[in-house]
C-alpha positions as CSV (number, residue, x, y, z in Angstrom):
1,M,-8.0,10.7,22.5
2,M,-4.2,9.0,23.2
3,F,-3.4,6.3,20.1
4,T,-2.3,2.9,21.2
5,S,-1.7,0.5,18.5
6,H,-3.1,-3.3,18.8
7,M,-0.4,-3.8,15.9
8,S,0.8,-6.4,18.6
9,E,-2.0,-8.4,18.5
10,A,-2.6,-8.6,14.8
11,L,1.4,-9.0,14.0
12,A,0.8,-12.3,16.3
13,E,-2.0,-14.0,14.1
14,A,0.2,-13.7,11.5
15,R,2.4,-15.5,13.1
16,A,0.5,-18.3,13.3
17,A,-1.0,-17.9,10.2
18,A,2.6,-18.6,8.7
19,A,3.2,-21.6,10.8
20,R,-0.4,-23.2,9.5
21,G,1.1,-22.9,5.9
22,E,-0.2,-19.9,5.3
23,V,0.4,-16.4,4.4
24,P,1.4,-14.4,7.4
25,V,-1.0,-11.8,7.8
26,G,-3.1,-11.0,11.1
27,A,-6.0,-8.9,12.1
28,V,-7.5,-7.2,14.8
29,L,-10.8,-5.4,15.3
30,L,-11.4,-2.9,17.7
31,D,-14.9,-1.9,18.8
32,P,-15.8,1.9,19.8
33,Q,-14.8,1.3,23.3
34,G,-10.8,-0.4,22.1
35,R,-11.9,-3.6,23.3
36,V,-10.9,-6.7,21.0
37,V,-13.6,-8.3,19.6
38,A,-12.8,-10.6,17.0
39,R,-9.1,-11.5,15.3
40,A,-8.0,-13.4,12.9
41,G,-4.7,-14.5,10.8
42,N,-5.1,-15.8,7.0
43,R,-6.8,-19.2,6.7
44,T,-7.4,-19.3,2.7
45,R,-4.9,-22.6,2.3
46,E,-7.3,-24.0,5.4
47,M,-10.2,-23.5,4.4
48,S,-10.2,-23.8,0.5
49,D,-11.6,-20.3,0.5
50,P,-10.1,-17.3,-1.2
51,S,-12.0,-14.4,0.5
52,A,-10.8,-16.3,3.9
53,H,-8.2,-13.6,4.9
54,A,-7.6,-12.5,7.8
55,E,-9.9,-9.2,7.2
56,M,-12.8,-10.6,5.7
57,L,-12.8,-13.4,8.9
58,V,-12.9,-10.1,12.1
59,I,-15.7,-8.8,10.2
60,R,-17.4,-11.8,9.5
61,Q,-16.7,-12.9,13.4
62,A,-18.1,-9.3,14.4
63,C,-20.9,-8.9,11.8
64,A,-22.4,-12.4,13.2
65,A,-21.5,-11.4,17.0
66,L,-23.3,-8.1,16.6
67,G,-26.5,-9.2,14.1
68,S,-25.3,-6.4,12.2
69,E,-23.2,-6.3,8.7
70,R,-22.0,-2.7,9.7
71,L,-19.0,-2.0,12.3
72,P,-19.3,2.1,12.3
73,G,-16.5,3.0,15.2
74,H,-14.4,0.2,14.8
75,T,-10.7,0.1,14.1
76,L,-9.1,-3.3,12.5
77,Y,-5.5,-3.5,12.9
78,V,-3.9,-5.5,10.1
79,T,-0.5,-6.3,9.3
80,L,-0.5,-5.6,5.3
81,E,-2.0,-3.7,3.0
82,P,-5.7,-4.9,2.3
83,C,-6.4,-5.7,-1.3
84,A,-9.3,-4.1,-3.2
85,M,-11.6,-7.8,-2.2
86,C,-10.8,-6.6,1.4
87,A,-11.5,-3.0,1.3
88,A,-14.5,-3.5,-0.5
89,A,-15.6,-5.1,2.8
90,I,-14.1,-2.8,5.0
91,A,-16.2,0.2,3.1
92,A,-19.2,-1.6,3.1
93,A,-18.8,-2.8,7.0
94,R,-18.6,1.5,7.3
95,I,-15.3,0.4,9.4
96,A,-14.4,4.2,10.9
97,R,-10.3,3.4,10.9
98,V,-8.0,1.1,9.3
99,V,-4.7,1.0,10.4
100,Y,-1.9,-1.5,8.2
101,G,1.7,-2.5,8.7
102,A,3.1,-3.0,5.4
103,S,2.6,-1.7,2.2
104,D,1.5,-3.7,-1.1
105,P,2.1,-2.8,-4.2
106,K,1.9,-5.6,-5.7
107,S,-1.7,-6.5,-4.6
108,G,-3.3,-3.4,-2.1
109,G,-6.7,-1.9,-2.6
110,V,-5.4,1.8,-0.2
111,A,-2.7,3.0,-1.6
112,H,-2.1,1.5,-4.5
113,G,-3.9,-0.7,-6.9
114,A,-7.4,-0.4,-6.8
115,R,-6.8,2.7,-4.3
116,V,-10.9,1.5,-3.5
117,F,-11.3,4.4,-0.4
118,S,-10.6,6.7,-3.2
119,H,-12.9,5.9,-6.1
120,P,-15.8,8.2,-6.5
121,Q,-18.5,5.3,-5.9
122,A,-16.7,4.1,-2.6
123,H,-19.4,4.4,0.1
124,H,-17.3,5.2,3.3
125,R,-14.0,6.3,3.5
126,P,-12.5,5.1,6.5
127,E,-9.2,7.1,8.3
128,V,-6.1,5.1,7.2
129,L,-3.4,4.9,8.7
130,D,-0.6,3.0,7.4
131,G,3.5,1.7,8.1
132,I,2.7,0.9,11.7
133,C,5.1,-2.1,12.8
134,E,5.8,-1.3,9.1
135,A,9.3,-3.5,9.3
136,E,8.1,-6.2,11.4
137,A,5.2,-7.2,9.0
138,E,7.1,-6.5,6.1
139,A,10.0,-9.1,7.4
140,L,7.6,-11.9,8.6
141,L,6.1,-11.8,4.4
142,K,9.6,-11.6,3.2
143,D,10.7,-14.5,5.3
144,F,7.6,-16.6,4.6
145,F,8.3,-16.6,1.0
146,A,12.1,-17.1,1.5
147,R,11.6,-20.0,2.7
148,R,8.7,-21.4,0.8
149,R,11.1,-21.0,-1.9
150,T,13.4,-22.5,-0.4
151,P,13.2,-26.9,-0.8
152,G,12.8,-28.8,2.7
153,A,11.7,-25.6,4.6
154,L,8.2,-25.6,5.0
155,P,6.4,-29.0,4.7
156,P,5.0,-29.2,0.8
157,D,1.2,-28.1,0.2
158,P,-0.3,-31.2,-2.0
159,R,-2.2,-28.5,-3.4
160,D,0.7,-27.5,-4.8
161,T,1.4,-30.3,-6.9
């Protein structure tokens, strides 16, 4: 089977998230036939929901569309290594493959931190491919946080006062 990356679509979602003032993480979910069934960028601030990570949003969209809590055979593309919360949801949804861009040594839950899929209590261990478009995903994040530290570079968020 030939590997075709959909990371460019996830990166587009990450850029859109950054434009909304969200941490620039984007995700795209493909069905077993390779069709995009859900796409999202982070919306934690917009939705006032700490669980509104890009991964969680695409899982919710796809499960609602299918009328099922399981997504066997699906592939998730995400620009940043999923955190432990998202990794647990990925395992619970039985997603077959996770493809991510940038590693997250601080908050990651796949190759770092909790290492959810490696844990003996993991219900499901998806195939994991990392480092896909890593430099671009990392640059988006670094630029976003550099601009947040620069006064006036981003519109102020009233919740930061």
